[in-house]
N, C-alpha and C positions, 0 to 999 in steps of 0.2 A: 125192495120198493117197486111198486108196479109202475107201468108206463104212464098211466093217467096221473099218478102222483108226481112223477118226474116232470111231466108236461106242465102241471100246475105250478110247480116250483120254478120252472124255467120262465113261465109267463110272469110270475111275480117278480123274479129278478130282472127280467127285461123291462118291466114297468119301472122298477127302481132305477135302473141305468138310464132310462129316459127322463125320469122325474128329477134326479139329482145330477148336477153338473160336476160334482167333485166327490171322490171317494178314495179310501186307502185300503190296500190289501195287507192283511196282517197274518203273521204266523203266531200261534198261541200255544205251542207245545209246552207242557209242564204247568199249565194253569189249573189251579184247583177250583172247586165250585164257588167258594166264598170270594175268590179273586174275580171270577167271571161275573158274579152277581154285583160286586162292587163296580166293575167296569161298566156293566150294563146300566147300573143306577146313575153313575156319573154322566154317561152319554144320554140317558133318557131325560135327565134334568135339563140338559141343553138342547133337547129335541134332535139328537143325532141318532138315527136308527143304525143298528148293527145286526148283521146276519152271518151265521156260520153256514158255509156253502160247500156243496160237492163241486169239485173243480170241473168235471165234465159238463155238469148242468150249467155252471156259471159261464163256461166258454161258449156254450150254445146260446146263452142269453145275451152275450155281448153284441153290440152293434158292429157292423162291418167297418164303420169309419173310426173305430177306436184304434189307437196305435198298436202295431203288431208286437212291439216290445212288451206291452202289457200282458199279452197272452202267455208269454213265457214264465210269468210269475205265479200262475195258477198251478202250484205244485205243493204237495204236503198239506198240512192243516192250514186252512184258509178261512179267515173271517173278513167281512167287508163292512167298513164303517162309512156311512153316507153323510154328505153335507150339502145343503142347498146354497145358503147365502154366506156361510162363515167357515170356509175350509181351514183358515188359520186357527180359529178357536178349536176345531176338532183336532188339528195337529198338536196344539198345546196340551189338550187333555190326554191324547195318546202318549205324547212324550213324557208328561208328568207321571202317568200311570206306569209307563215302562221304566222310568227312573226309580220309582218306589218299589216295584215288584220284580223287575227283570224277567218277565214271562212273555211279553209280547215283543214282536219285532216287525216293524213296518217293512214289507217287501217292495212295494211300489204303490203308485196311485195315479189318479187323474185329477188335476187341479184346474178347474174352469176350462176343461177340454185339452189340457196339456199334460203329457206324460211326465211322471216324476219317479225317478228311481230312488232306492233306499239311501243313497249318499246325499241327495238333495233334500231329504225329508227334514234333517236337522236345521237346514237353512230356513225352510218354510215355517217350522215351528217357532223360530225366533223373530220372524218378521212382525212389524207393527200392523195391527188390524186396520181395515178400511175405515171403520168408524173413527178410530184415533187419528188417522191421517186427515180425514175430513175436518175433525175438530181443530187440529193444528192449523190447517189452512184457513179456517174461519177465524181463528184467533189472530193469525198473521195479517189477515185482511182488515180486521176490526181495530188492531192496535194503532195504526196511524190515525184513524178517525178519533179514537179515544184521546190520543195526544193532542190533536187539533182542538178537540172540545175543551180539554183542560187548559190549553193555551188561551182560548177565547174567554174562559171562565176566570182566569187569573186576575185580570184588571178589575173585574167586578168584585172579586173576593178581597183584593187589596183595598179598593175603595170603601167597601163595607167595614173593613178593619180600621181604616183611617177615621171614618165617621164614628165608630165606636170609641176610639181613643179620644177624639175631640169631645164627645159627650161626657166622658169620664173626667176630663180636665176641668170642665166648667161646673 
């Protein structure tokens, strides 16, 4: 590979590191072509880009403010899956795929600017998504108002039932 091609790859990776605030480094030894296509398809459906990288080029593309611990994981076969707004969704997809095929292993990652080692990846993959938490908070805030509305409505409903029974008696 010529120097110009390497520089172009480095610039592309540098742009991706700047664009996405979360990504996972994966080892994918033993993966066949059909499994790689299946993983790429699953990630593409949810708009998560994935790139197979050369470690030296990726290390040169990393920003200086990334944790030093992350640099140690650029060894062996390395692929990077990027996520902008939904790092938990990406983690779930990778965990499910790894459980089905046993060919990828998440080495490390960066989740919203924080370093994540392989031991904490399983915790991240089981967390509830941000959208689900917002929905639960909204429900919990609306529930007392719904109860109050029903309490106000109960006398009117009872009065209507009483009028209906009086009408039927006469």
